N, C-alpha and C positions, 0 to 999 in steps of 0.2 A: 810680670804676669805669670801665674802659676801654670803648671802643666795641665791641671784639672780644668781651669777656665779655658785654656786653648783647646783642649779636647772637647769641652762642651760646645764651644763655638763652631768647631769643625763638624761635630755631630749635628748641630742645628742647621748648618749650611747644607749638609748631605740630605736632610729631610726636605729641603726646598728644591732639590734637583728634579727636573721633569723625568717622566718615565720614557724609556726608549721606544722607538717605533718598530713596526714589523720588519722592515727591510734590514735594519742593522741587527736585529735578533736573528734573522735567517742567516745572514753572513757569519755571525758568531757561531751559530749552530753548525754550519758547514765547516768552518775552520776547526772547531772542536771535534767534529765527527771524523775528520781526517787524522787528527792526532790520536783520538781514541781508537780508531781502526788500527793504527800502527802499534799502539800499546796492547791491544787485544791480540794482535798477531804474535807479539813477543810473549804475552801471557800464555797463549796456546802452546807455543814452543816450550815454555817452562813446564807447562802441564804435561807434556809428553814425556818428561823425565820420569814421571811416576808410572808410566805405562811401558817402560823399556823401549821408548821410541816408536811404539805402535800407535796408529791413529785410534782415537776413541770413537765409539759408535755415536751416530747422531742422537741427540737428546740425552746424552750421558749426564746424569744429575750432578755428579761431582765436577765435571768440566763446566757445566752451565752455571753452577753455584760459584765456582772459582772466577769465571769471566764476569758474572754479575757483581761480585765484590770488587774486582779490579775496576770495572766501569764506575761503580759507586765511589770508590776511593779517588778516581781521577777527578770527579766533581767535588766530593766532600772536602778533601784536603785543602784545595785552594779557596773554596767558599768559606770555610771556617777561618782560614788564616788571613786572606786578603779580600775576600768577596769577589774574586775574579779568577776565571779559568784563563788559559792562554788566549783563547778565542775572544773572550770578553775583554781582556786587557788590550788586545790589538784593536778592537772596535770601540774602546773607551766606554765600557758598560760595567756597572757595579751592582752586585746583588745586595739588597738591603731588606730589612724587615719593614713592613708597612707601618708598624707602630714606632719605628725608629730605634728600637732596642737592638742589642747585639744578636747576631744569628746564633742559633743553637743547633745541635745535631738533630733534634727533632724536626725543626723547620727544614733542614737540608734533606733529611730522609723523606719527609713528606713531599718536598719539591721534586726530588729525584723520582720517586715512585709515581707521582701524578703526572710528571712530564713525559713519561714513557708513552702512555696512550694519548696524552694531549698533543704532543709533537708528532708522534707516530701516525695518528689519524689526521692531523692537521687542523681539526676543529678547534682545539684549544688555542692554537696560535691565531686562527682567524677571529677568535673572540675579541682580540685586540681592536679589530676594526669597528666593533659595535660597543665596546666598553668605554665609557667616558674617560676613565683614568688610564686607558691603554694597558690593561692588565690581561694577561692570558689566563686560561682556566687554572693552570698549575700555579700561577702567581696567587690567585684568589684562594685556592685550597691550602696552600702552604703559608699564607699571610706574608708573602715576600713580594718584592718588585725589582725590576731592573731599571736602575737610574742611568740617565744619560750624563756622562761626565766629560764629554768632548770639550766643553768650554771651561772646565775646572782646571786650575793650574796644577801641574804635577808637583807632588810633595817630595 
């Protein structure tokens, strides 16, 4: 059997996976939030190197931009490479595109930007409870979904 046919079969099996529910999403978000908080603390410390150790004023555009990019990188790198952050890996959740094609940087950027208000306000997550496919608003906007892989054998 060729690698291409094995890859196609794995890809098809991923498309058949159910979407993850609200509670496991929240646990993964909490897990990733703790890791991201620690990373942002380190990034802030690194940022103070450029201010000679002085604290930056609240709302400093350079520090805010730096921390925004650090947060984006925390999610974008693993999503592009494995489809899972550490929190998602722990809770056996995989990020996939709804159409089954590989994730692109555009989908990831769209997901990241729309997840900020969606998760921050909570309404986007609660949308899962009324959406028949259990998709959050940021899933819909970015054309992605979180698949439940708890019953999938680890490769």
